[in-house]
C-alpha positions in Angstrom: -45.5 -49.6 -30.6 -48.3 -47.2 -30.0 -48.7 -48.6 -26.5 -45.0 -47.9 -25.6 -45.4 -44.2 -26.7 -48.5 -43.8 -24.6 -46.7 -45.1 -21.5 -43.8 -42.5 -22.0 -46.1 -39.8 -22.6 -47.9 -40.6 -19.4 -44.6 -40.1 -17.3 -44.1 -36.2 -17.3 -40.8 -34.8 -15.8 -41.3 -33.7 -12.2 -40.6 -30.0 -11.4 -39.2 -28.4 -8.4 -41.8 -27.2 -5.9 -41.6 -23.5 -4.5 -40.5 -24.9 -1.2 -37.7 -26.9 -2.6 -36.4 -24.0 -4.6 -36.4 -21.7 -1.3 -34.4 -24.5 0.5 -31.8 -24.5 -2.3 -31.5 -20.8 -2.4 -31.2 -20.7 1.5 -28.6 -23.3 1.3 -26.5 -21.5 -1.3 -27.0 -18.1 0.7 -25.7 -19.9 3.8 -22.7 -21.3 2.1 -21.8 -18.0 0.6 -22.0 -16.4 3.9 -19.6 -19.0 5.4 -17.1 -18.9 2.7 -16.9 -15.2 1.9 -15.0 -14.2 5.0 -12.5 -16.8 4.2 -12.0 -15.8 1.0 -11.4 -12.2 1.9 -9.0 -13.3 4.6 -7.1 -15.3 2.0 -6.9 -12.3 -0.4 -5.7 -10.0 2.5 -3.1 -12.5 3.4 -1.8 -12.9 -0.3 -1.7 -9.1 -0.5 0.5 -8.8 2.7 2.7 -11.6 1.4 3.3 -9.6 -1.8 3.8 -6.4 0.1 6.4 -8.1 2.4 8.3 -9.3 -0.7 8.2 -5.8 -2.2 9.6 -4.3 0.9 12.4 -7.0 0.9 13.4 -6.1 -2.5 13.3 -2.3 -1.8 15.3 -2.9 1.2 17.9 -5.0 -0.5 18.4 -2.2 -3.1 18.9 0.2 -0.2 21.4 -1.9 1.4 23.4 -2.1 -2.0 23.2 1.6 -2.1 24.5 1.8 1.4 27.5 -0.5 0.3 28.3 1.8 -2.6 28.0 5.0 -0.7 30.1 4.3 2.4 27.1 3.5 4.4 25.5 7.0 4.1 21.7 7.0 3.6 20.0 8.8 0.6 17.9 11.9 1.4 14.1 11.8 1.1 14.2 14.9 -1.4 17.3 16.3 -3.0 17.8 18.8 -5.8 15.2 20.6 -7.9 15.4 20.3 -11.6 13.1 21.0 -14.7 10.3 22.3 -12.6 10.2 19.4 -10.2 12.0 17.6 -7.4 14.3 14.5 -7.2 12.7 12.3 -4.6 14.1 9.0 -3.3 11.9 7.3 -5.7 12.6 9.6 -8.7 11.9 12.8 -10.3 8.2 14.3 -9.8 7.1 17.4 -11.9 5.2 20.3 -10.3 1.7 20.7 -11.5 -1.9 19.5 -11.3 -2.5 16.4 -9.2 -2.7 13.4 -11.3 -1.3 15.1 -14.4 2.4 15.4 -13.2 5.3 13.7 -15.1 7.3 11.2 -13.2 10.7 9.7 -14.0 11.8 6.9 -11.7 15.3 6.5 -13.3 16.6 9.5 -11.5 16.0 8.0 -7.9 18.9 6.6 -6.0 17.5 3.1 -6.0 16.8 2.7 -9.7 20.3 1.2 -10.5 19.5 -1.6 -8.1 15.7 -2.0 -8.7 15.2 -1.0 -12.4 11.5 -1.5 -13.2 10.5 -4.6 -11.1 7.1 -3.2 -10.3 7.8 -3.5 -6.4 6.8 0.3 -5.8 3.2 -0.3 -5.0 1.5 -2.4 -2.3 -1.4 -4.5 -3.9 -3.6 -3.5 -1.0 -3.4 0.1 -2.1 -6.6 0.4 -3.9 -6.1 2.8 -6.7 -9.4 2.0 -8.2 -11.2 3.3 -5.2 -13.2 6.4 -6.3 -11.9 8.1 -3.1 -8.3 7.7 -4.3 -6.4 10.4 -5.8 -3.2 10.0 -7.9 -0.3 12.3 -7.8 1.5 11.4 -11.0 0.4 10.4 -14.7 0.6 6.6 -14.9 2.6 5.9 -11.9 2.2 5.4 -8.2 4.2 4.7 -5.2 3.0 2.9 -2.2 5.8 3.1 0.3 7.3 6.0 2.4 10.8 6.6 3.6 11.8 7.6 7.2 12.4 11.3 6.9 14.6 11.2 10.0 17.1 9.0 8.2 17.3 11.0 5.1 16.3 14.7 6.0 15.7 17.1 3.2 18.3 19.6 2.5 20.9 17.7 4.4 23.3 14.6 3.9 21.7 11.3 5.0 22.9 9.7 8.3 25.5 7.3 8.4 23.8 3.9 9.0 26.5 2.6 11.3 25.4 5.4 13.8 21.7 3.9 14.1 21.1 3.2 17.9 19.2 0.0 17.0 18.9 -1.1 13.2 16.5 -3.8 14.3 14.2 -1.0 15.9 14.6 1.7 13.2 11.7 1.7 10.5 13.3 2.7 7.1 10.2 2.0 4.8 6.5 1.5 5.4 3.1 1.4 3.8 2.3 5.0 3.4 -0.6 7.3 2.3 -2.2 10.4 3.4 -5.6 12.1 3.5 -5.6 15.1 1.3 -8.2 17.8 1.8 -6.4 20.6 0.2 -5.5 20.0 -3.4 -8.2 19.7 -6.1 -10.2 17.5 -6.7 -10.0 16.9 -2.8 -11.5 19.5 -0.5 -12.3 19.8 3.1 -15.6 18.5 2.5 -14.4 15.8 0.1 -11.1 14.4 1.6 -9.4 12.0 -0.7 -6.7 9.1 -0.1 -3.5 9.6 -2.0 0.0 7.8 -2.1 2.6 9.4 0.0 6.4 9.2 0.1 7.7 9.6 3.6 6.9 9.4 7.4 7.9 11.4 10.3 7.0 12.2 13.9 4.6 14.8 12.7 1.3 14.1 10.6 -0.3 10.6 10.0 1.1 9.3 6.7 1.5 5.6 7.5 -1.3 3.4 6.0 -2.1 0.5 8.2 -4.0 -1.3 5.3 -3.1 -4.9 6.4 -5.7 -5.7 9.0 -4.8 -2.5 10.7 -1.1 -3.1 10.5 1.6 -1.6 8.1 4.1 -3.6 6.6 7.5 -2.1 7.6 11.2 -2.7 6.6 13.7 -2.1 9.2 17.4 -1.2 8.9 18.6 -4.6 9.9 16.7 -6.2 6.8 13.6 -7.7 8.5 10.1 -6.9 7.6 7.3 -6.8 10.2 3.8 -5.7 10.5 3.5 -2.6 12.8 0.7 -1.1 14.7 -0.2 2.7 14.9 0.8 5.1 17.7 -1.8 5.4 20.2 -4.2 8.4 19.4 -2.5 9.0 16.2 -5.2 8.1 13.6 -6.6 10.6 11.0 -10.2 11.1 11.7 -11.0 12.6 8.5 -11.1 9.1 6.8 -11.1 6.6 9.8 -12.1 3.5 7.7 -8.8 4.0 5.8 -6.6 3.6 9.0 -3.9 6.4 8.5 -1.8 7.1 11.4 1.8 7.4 12.6 4.3 4.9 13.6 5.4 4.9 17.3 8.1 7.3 17.6 10.7 4.7 18.9 10.5 3.3 15.6 11.1 6.4 13.6 14.0 8.2 15.6 17.4 6.8 14.4 
C-alpha cells in the first residue's frame, strides 16, 4: 500500500513550457484575425437585410397611402401646430436638440405602419459618441425625397413620375451637424435626418458605402453616391448625395 502511494507521488503533472504557451497564444491570435473580418461582414450583411425589410414596409405603407389619396404623394413637412411641425414621420416639437417631444401618430404613414419599429436602420449607431439625437426617446433613420413632396405645396401625382423604377422615394439618411449645440464647427456630430434633395449631402451610405433605397415602383436597392458629393467634415461616415437622376421625379 505504501509502495503504491510512493509511485503516484513520483509522477508529477507536467506543466506547459513558456514556448508552448506562446505557440498557443499565437494560434489563437491568428484564428481571431482570420475570423473577425468574416464576423464583421456577416453583421453588416444582417443589418443591410433588416434595413431592406424596413424600407419595404415603409414603401408598402406609402403605396397604401397613395391608394387612399388618389395617387397623390404626401409632403415632407406640412402644417405647424403646438410649437412644432408636422413632418412625414410625425410631429416634432421645436426646442433643444435631443429634448424635443415627438409624436409619430400625426404622420401620414401612421395608420398603415402603427408602431412596427421600422423607422430606424440598425446600422445607424445611436450609441456612437459622435451621434446627436434630435428628439427625446425617438429616432428616424430614413429620409424622404423632397422633390416628390415639396414643403408648402401639394405632393406630386405618382402617375406623373417619368420612371417609377428610377425615382428614389426613401433612403438611408443622416447629416453632419456643426451648427446646433452640442455640435460646433470644431466638433461636428452625426444626426438623423428626414429628407434628401439635390442640395446638401444628407444620404448616409452606411452599408459598405451604399445606401439602401426604396424606389417608387416598390423595389429596394443599394445606391452609390453622386461623384464628388461626399461631406468632408466627417469623411468616415460617408454622407453624400444621391445621383440627381434618382431624385428628380
